[in-house]
C-alpha atoms as one frame of an Amber mdcrd trajectory, in Angstrom:
protein
 -27.035 -22.623 -50.845 -29.055 -24.125 -47.995 -28.275 -27.796 -47.505 -29.808
 -30.579 -45.516 -29.854 -31.620 -42.708 -28.553 -28.255 -41.453 -31.520 -26.387
 -42.958 -34.086 -28.692 -41.332 -32.418 -28.417 -37.937 -32.354 -24.625 -38.111
 -35.964 -24.467 -39.305 -37.155 -26.631 -36.410 -35.211 -24.496 -33.905 -36.793
 -21.282 -35.154 -40.301 -22.760 -35.200 -40.163 -24.195 -31.675 -38.540 -21.052
 -30.292 -41.650 -19.162 -31.428 -44.030 -21.761 -30.032 -45.467 -22.621 -33.464
 -46.810 -25.984 -34.547 -45.976 -27.337 -38.008 -49.563 -26.626 -39.073 -49.340
 -23.012 -37.919 -46.054 -22.425 -39.714 -47.122 -24.144 -42.939 -50.257 -22.041
 -43.219 -52.184 -22.201 -46.484 -49.176 -22.077 -48.767 -47.490 -25.345 -47.812
 -48.559 -28.777 -46.714 -47.578 -29.951 -43.238 -46.216 -33.184 -44.673 -43.815
 -31.248 -46.915 -42.750 -29.086 -43.964 -42.187 -32.213 -41.887 -39.923 -33.670
 -44.574 -37.979 -30.414 -44.760 -37.395 -30.423 -40.999 -36.305 -34.046 -41.009
 -33.862 -33.366 -43.839 -35.599 -35.745 -46.215 -36.266 -33.024 -48.825 -33.950
 -30.365 -50.203 -35.596 -26.905 -49.912 -36.369 -24.920 -53.016 -35.774 -21.168
 -53.184 -39.533 -20.634 -53.244 -40.030 -22.738 -50.094 -37.219 -20.896 -48.290
 -38.674 -17.475 -49.138 -42.147 -18.576 -48.044 -40.983 -19.979 -44.705 -38.757
 -16.965 -44.002 -41.746 -14.689 -44.530 -43.901 -16.790 -42.209 -41.219 -16.530
 -39.530 -40.663 -12.812 -40.061 -37.045 -13.369 -41.151 -34.788 -13.026 -44.132
 -33.896 -16.105 -46.131 -30.300 -15.835 -44.919 -31.541 -16.217 -41.348 -32.441
 -19.812 -42.141 -28.777 -20.688 -42.490 -27.579 -23.098 -39.803 -25.980 -21.038
 -37.049 -22.452 -21.936 -35.931 -22.341 -24.532 -33.198 -22.135 -22.971 -29.751
 -23.545 -19.558 -30.780 -25.207 -19.095 -27.399 -21.974 -20.038 -25.672 -20.144
 -17.511 -27.847 -22.676 -14.776 -27.008 -22.342 -15.662 -23.332 -18.588 -15.279
 -23.505 -18.842 -11.840 -25.105 -21.526 -10.616 -22.702 -19.640 -11.829 -19.642
 -16.343 -10.327 -20.755 -17.523  -6.929 -22.006 -21.027  -6.325 -20.683 -21.562
  -3.816 -23.487 -25.119  -3.041 -24.650 -24.369  -4.639 -28.038 -23.110  -7.825
 -26.386 -26.174  -7.977 -24.130 -28.509  -7.517 -27.097 -26.660 -10.236 -29.027
 -27.057 -12.526 -26.044 -30.789 -11.829 -25.882 -31.192 -12.667 -29.557 -29.075
 -15.814 -29.261 -31.150 -17.001 -26.305 -34.398 -16.445 -28.213 -33.137 -18.436
 -31.189 -31.523 -21.332 -29.319 -34.400 -23.013 -27.521 -32.705 -26.389 -27.780
 -29.484 -25.393 -26.033 -28.343 -26.786 -22.693 -30.527 -25.626 -19.762 -27.399
 -24.615 -17.877 -26.294 -22.357 -20.756 -29.738 -20.789 -20.901 -29.673 -20.269
 -17.118 -26.369 -18.439 -17.409 -27.729 -16.289 -20.219 -30.796 -15.322 -18.193
 -28.578 -14.507 -15.202 -26.507 -12.057 -17.256 -29.594 -10.506 -18.849 -31.186
 -10.014 -15.420 -28.010  -8.405 -14.101 -27.845  -6.024 -17.069 -31.481  -5.004
 -16.520 -30.825  -4.402 -12.817 -27.852  -2.138 -13.505 -30.036  -0.055 -15.804
 -32.758   0.192 -13.157 -35.222  -1.826 -15.260 -36.514  -3.991 -12.419 -39.597
  -5.171 -14.335 -37.402  -6.681 -17.085 -35.128  -8.119 -14.399 -38.117  -9.815
 -12.778 -39.176 -11.363 -16.103 -35.709 -12.826 -16.680 -35.452 -14.101 -13.111
 -38.868 -15.750 -13.202 -37.734 -17.813 -16.207 -34.397 -18.443 -14.514 -36.003
 -19.841 -11.340 -38.175 -22.205 -13.396 -35.113 -23.309 -15.356 -33.242 -23.907
 -12.109 -35.996 -26.286 -11.042 -35.581 -28.114 -14.356 -31.815 -28.430 -13.941
 -32.191 -29.656 -10.360 -29.024 -28.040  -9.002 -29.488 -26.662  -5.482 -27.002
 -23.845  -5.991 -28.775 -22.583  -9.100 -32.150 -22.759  -7.388 -30.961 -20.785
  -4.353 -29.211 -18.155  -6.463 -32.265 -17.652  -8.617 -34.645 -17.359  -5.654
 -32.250 -15.020  -3.822 -31.954 -12.652  -6.739 -35.711 -12.810  -7.411 -36.482
 -11.929  -3.773 -34.269  -8.855  -3.941 -35.777  -7.805  -7.271 -39.349  -8.162
  -5.964 -38.384  -6.106  -2.923 -37.071  -3.374  -5.230 -40.467  -3.396  -6.943
 -42.304  -3.143  -3.599 -43.797  -6.640  -3.918 -43.015  -7.609  -0.337 -45.187
 -10.718   0.166 -43.831 -12.715  -2.826 -40.352 -11.388  -2.045 -40.580 -12.786
   1.479 -41.769 -16.158   0.135 -38.818 -16.366  -2.262 -36.301 -15.300   0.404
 -37.569 -17.827   2.959 -37.469 -20.591   0.336 -33.905 -19.683  -0.648 -32.712
 -19.599   2.970 -34.305 -22.938   3.848 -32.917 -24.616   0.757 -29.413 -23.261
   1.385 -29.481 -24.641   4.931 -31.085 -27.963   4.003 -28.516 -28.651   1.281
 -25.617 -27.309   3.358 -24.480 -24.999   0.568 -21.339 -22.885   0.715 -20.854
 -19.626   2.586 -21.523 -17.483  -0.487 -24.927 -19.025  -1.181 -26.003 -19.047
   2.473 -24.879 -15.442   2.958 -26.609 -14.271  -0.224 -29.845 -15.943   0.906
 -29.541 -14.250   4.310 -28.942 -10.877   2.637 -32.226 -11.190   0.775 -34.097
 -12.479   3.817 -32.890  -9.718   6.158 -33.727  -6.891   3.752 -37.225  -8.225
   3.025 -37.991  -8.942   6.691 -36.980  -5.404   7.621 -39.198  -3.991   4.891
 -42.108  -6.113   6.111 -41.753  -4.661   9.607 -40.341  -7.855  11.120 -37.424
  -5.993  12.640 -36.707  -8.494  15.397 -36.354 -11.396  12.959 -34.296  -9.200
  10.661 -31.863  -8.338  13.468 -31.395 -12.004  14.418 -30.632 -12.956  10.819
 -28.454  -9.845  10.318 -26.275 -10.902  13.255 -26.080 -14.410  11.785 -25.072
 -12.902   8.461 -22.281 -10.697   9.825 -20.877 -13.643  11.795 -20.925 -15.764
   8.636 -18.840 -13.281   6.614 -16.531 -12.168   9.422 -12.917 -11.765   8.309
 -13.760 -10.956   4.690 -13.553  -7.618   2.876 -15.141  -8.535  -0.461 -18.428
  -7.394  -2.003 -20.449  -9.994  -0.084 -19.043  -8.699   3.216 -19.671  -5.058
   2.240 -23.298  -5.799   1.373 -23.689  -7.669   4.656 -22.426  -4.663   6.633
 -24.711  -2.347   4.667 -27.715  -4.573   5.364 -26.829  -4.799   9.062 -26.652
  -0.996   9.154 -30.119  -0.709   7.603 -31.611  -2.975  10.273 -29.982  -0.937
  13.054 -31.406   2.270  11.590 -34.885   0.787  11.754 -34.257  -0.053  15.410
 -33.141   3.517  16.119 -29.500   2.502  16.658 -27.868   5.146  14.473 -24.507
   4.800  16.201 -24.404   1.063  15.501 -25.516   1.672  11.914 -22.754   4.244
  11.475 -20.160   1.766  12.748 -21.308  -0.897  10.264 -21.261   1.476   7.295
 -17.962   3.080   8.288 -16.333  -0.344   8.324 -17.559  -1.059   4.798 -16.519
   2.386   3.574 -13.035   2.001   4.995 -12.166  -1.538   3.958 -14.076  -2.222
   0.738 -11.965  -1.550  -2.353 -13.572   0.212  -5.302 -11.656  -2.081  -7.677
 -13.723  -5.027  -6.460 -17.055  -3.471  -7.471 -17.222   0.231  -8.299 -21.028
   0.293  -8.487 -21.294  -1.100  -4.956 -18.603   1.348  -3.795 -20.744   4.240
  -5.091 -23.944   2.900  -3.555 -22.293   2.537  -0.158 -21.434   6.238  -0.210
 -24.948   7.219  -1.180 -26.252   5.119   1.725 -23.764   6.806   4.072 -24.910
  10.239   2.896 -28.505   9.375   3.770 -27.486   8.086   7.184 -25.648  11.341
   7.974 -28.852  13.242   7.152 -31.162  11.164   9.309 -29.113  10.612  12.455
 -29.476  12.972  15.405 -27.917  15.426  15.251 -27.735  15.404  11.481 -24.403
  16.029   9.781 -25.061  17.700   6.407 -21.345  18.379   5.841 -20.490  14.670
   5.981 -23.527  13.858   3.843 -22.319  16.286   1.196 -18.805  14.811   1.382
 -20.056  11.268   0.734 -22.321  12.446  -2.084 -19.375  14.227  -3.718 -17.304
  11.021  -3.567 -20.111   9.115  -5.277 -20.548  11.790  -7.937 -16.840  11.765
  -8.816 -16.937   7.995  -9.383 -20.032   8.149 -11.602 -17.786   9.203 -14.484
 -16.404   5.654 -14.496 -19.452   3.558 -13.603 -22.423   5.818 -14.111 -25.791
   4.319 -14.975 -29.137   6.134 -15.219 -30.260   4.452 -11.992 -27.189   5.584
 -10.045 -27.449   9.129 -11.368 -31.063   9.329 -10.244 -30.116   8.013  -6.802
 -27.466  10.722  -6.507 -29.923  13.438  -7.540 -32.382  12.154  -4.928 -29.688
  12.389  -2.232 -28.918  15.951  -3.325 -32.613  16.810  -3.062 -32.736  15.399
   0.478 -29.613  17.386   1.362 -31.101  20.611   0.002 -34.304  20.036   1.967
 -32.434  19.200   5.174 -30.422  22.429   4.989 -33.397  24.668   4.260 -32.704
  25.185   0.537 -36.277  24.376  -0.387 -36.300  25.988  -3.835 -33.275  23.897
  -4.839 -34.986  20.787  -3.485 -38.088  21.557  -5.565 -35.966  21.952  -8.708
 -34.240  18.594  -8.168 -37.524  16.819  -7.405 -39.069  18.271 -10.562 -36.096
  17.075 -12.634 -36.434  13.540 -11.261 -40.187  13.498 -11.804 -39.764  14.544
 -15.435 -37.388  11.664 -16.206 -38.239   7.998 -16.590 -37.801   6.592 -13.114
 -35.161   3.904 -12.711 -35.223   3.980  -8.927 -36.488   1.198  -6.717 -40.019
   1.274  -5.348 -38.706   2.686  -2.073 -36.703   5.326  -3.923 -39.792   6.410
  -5.848 -41.853   6.602  -2.663 -39.077   8.610  -0.985 -39.232  11.095  -3.847
 -43.005  11.415  -3.494 -42.651  11.948   0.256 -40.215  14.793  -0.291 -42.459
  16.355  -2.926 -45.415  16.345  -0.526 -43.287  17.689   2.330 -42.389  20.649
   0.144 -46.077  21.155  -0.655 -46.905  21.242   3.079 -44.225  23.857   3.671
 -45.730  25.924   0.867 -49.151  25.751   2.544 -50.707  23.371   0.010 -53.248
  21.110   1.793 -52.789  18.439  -0.872 -49.360  17.722   0.589 -50.796  16.158
   3.750 -53.454  14.335   1.735 -50.783  12.885  -0.532 -48.709  11.610   2.406
 -51.755   9.936   3.917 -52.472   8.205   0.608 -48.856   7.021   0.334 -48.926
   5.595   3.858 -52.194   3.778   3.251 -50.913   2.320  -0.025 -47.711   1.136
   1.658 -49.786  -0.614   4.318 -51.889  -2.342   1.663 -48.699  -3.505  -0.083
 -47.402  -5.007   3.205 -44.608  -2.394   3.386 -45.199  -1.990   7.108 -41.865
  -0.357   7.868 -42.267   2.154   5.054 -45.848   2.958   6.053 -44.745   3.703
   9.640 -42.044   6.054   8.364 -44.504   7.943   6.171 -46.906   8.466   9.077
 -43.995   9.761  11.163 -42.896  12.116   8.387 -46.462  13.415   8.070 -46.666
  14.160  11.791 -43.293  15.950  11.761 -44.150  17.927   8.624 -47.464  19.125
  10.056 -45.762  20.097  13.320 -43.090  22.137  11.513 -45.668  23.812   9.265
 -48.041  24.766  12.129 -47.859  28.490  13.052 -46.350  29.268  16.448 -48.957
  30.199  19.105 -49.325  33.955  19.623 -47.614  35.319  22.743 -50.020  36.935
  25.257 -49.314  40.647  25.886 -48.392  41.144  29.561 -50.749  43.542  31.397
 -49.490  47.071  32.013 -48.328  47.689  35.590 -50.916  49.356  37.822 -50.225
  53.030  38.641 -48.866  53.646  42.176 -51.516  54.277  44.785 -50.920  57.722
  46.521 -50.327  57.495  50.250 -52.142  60.234  52.262 -49.900  62.554  54.258
 -49.694  61.990  58.019 -51.068  64.808  60.252 -48.411  67.379  61.227 -46.993
  67.106  64.721 -44.009  68.448  66.535 -40.991  66.285  66.132 -37.265  66.548
  66.019 -35.786  67.157  62.642 -35.930  64.005  60.564 -32.711  62.411  59.428
 -32.091  62.537  55.707 -34.130  59.940  53.782 -32.097  57.102  52.314 -31.534
  57.185  48.573 -34.040  55.111  46.605 -32.707  51.720  45.503 -31.324  51.473
  41.966 -33.811  49.979  39.518 -33.329  46.257  38.958 -31.366  45.434  35.831
 -33.141  43.008  33.456 -31.521  39.559  33.190 -29.509  39.102  29.999 -31.477
  37.290  27.329 -30.478  33.671  26.703 -28.766  33.164  23.353 -31.134  31.919
  20.649 -30.940  28.171  20.027 -29.610  27.250  16.594 -32.292  26.353  14.093
 -32.680  22.568  13.892 -31.693  20.850  10.674 -34.785  19.556   8.930 -35.089
  15.796   8.745 -34.779  14.123   5.348 -37.801  12.699   3.645 -37.511   9.097
   4.853 -35.673   7.975   7.958 -34.142   4.732   6.791 -31.111   3.578   4.874
 -32.142   1.175   2.107 -30.675  -2.265   2.565 -28.251  -3.662   0.034 -29.871
  -4.454  -3.239 -32.569  -1.882  -2.859
């Protein structure tokens, strides 16, 4: 049996969580004054009133029972400890029902929901959770929560290709972290976001300055924050053409970061290393394949749809770089047929490769598609990405152009006969010297090895993207 005041408290929670006024909930079948008395606990609900209100709320009558105290806290505990899809769904439902809970508890719930969406590659859902989280952080007034929310939002917006708002959020997070003299973790996380977005926006010089500041800040560590910092520093160096420096940064992370700390990050580092081995000069497909195989073996323990798609994209790049174009086409087609869970940059990279393959097949729409991608990237303020696409287009057209025809050398002119000298008395002539041996042709130079084709996009994505 539903008893007061527990029933009234639960009814008010459910109504406000749905944004309904008392008039809207009461409708035509109940007076607002009666509903008000029910919510205040002044009237005991009848079975008829309970059924009516449950129907108006889209619930069962049993759902109007007072929920156990701390249900959101309980759902948070389960979600944080297991991370299972059922626990995440329970947390989402608990958050929707508990509008009156502590803002800090709701902030923590949104943080876990955003993280779960990110791991599944659902960056749009992640953005929605983080937008609410940032607003809630403002309400709470804690500097750490504000910086963490803005940092994560900046990285999410970058993954979606929304560079201008991402840069605004990253700059705000960095300034706040410095102004409030927050700890190393918060300052480093803000720098991570700022460096990756600045690099994407084409502000490579600023990105390098902040990347150096970041690596100095985390020097001496070997945790996930340090590994992401080294990855981000490598990405900036790639954009500056310093492949050797980028390789040194990534190799350090690969060697010292333990998979037990964060297996997903461990896998992503190897995928990034595989891409770097394909784009450096000279390319090293064997090492790229080795790193991709390491990542694939670990996917059995921490595989998500987003990671599996990233691995398939690396395999497609590897097939293209080693001249296995039919295999590359098959992998690209498989990725295109699936719901994409890749970042914006990953999706553009896939489109670049698809159009490169079209150019090689003689399809003029390949070049047109690359031009459209570059122009769109410029409009979206992805300056670095746009420059890479133009470069890929130029290289692809150069490789696809037919070699100029070799001119046929003219045939040698026939020897001109020399008229005989008039006969005259003379001593017998000495024997004529033997004609010189014909000149031997110079040995042909050995053919140069065929160059390894460049991968679709010449940059390692920074951490978080």
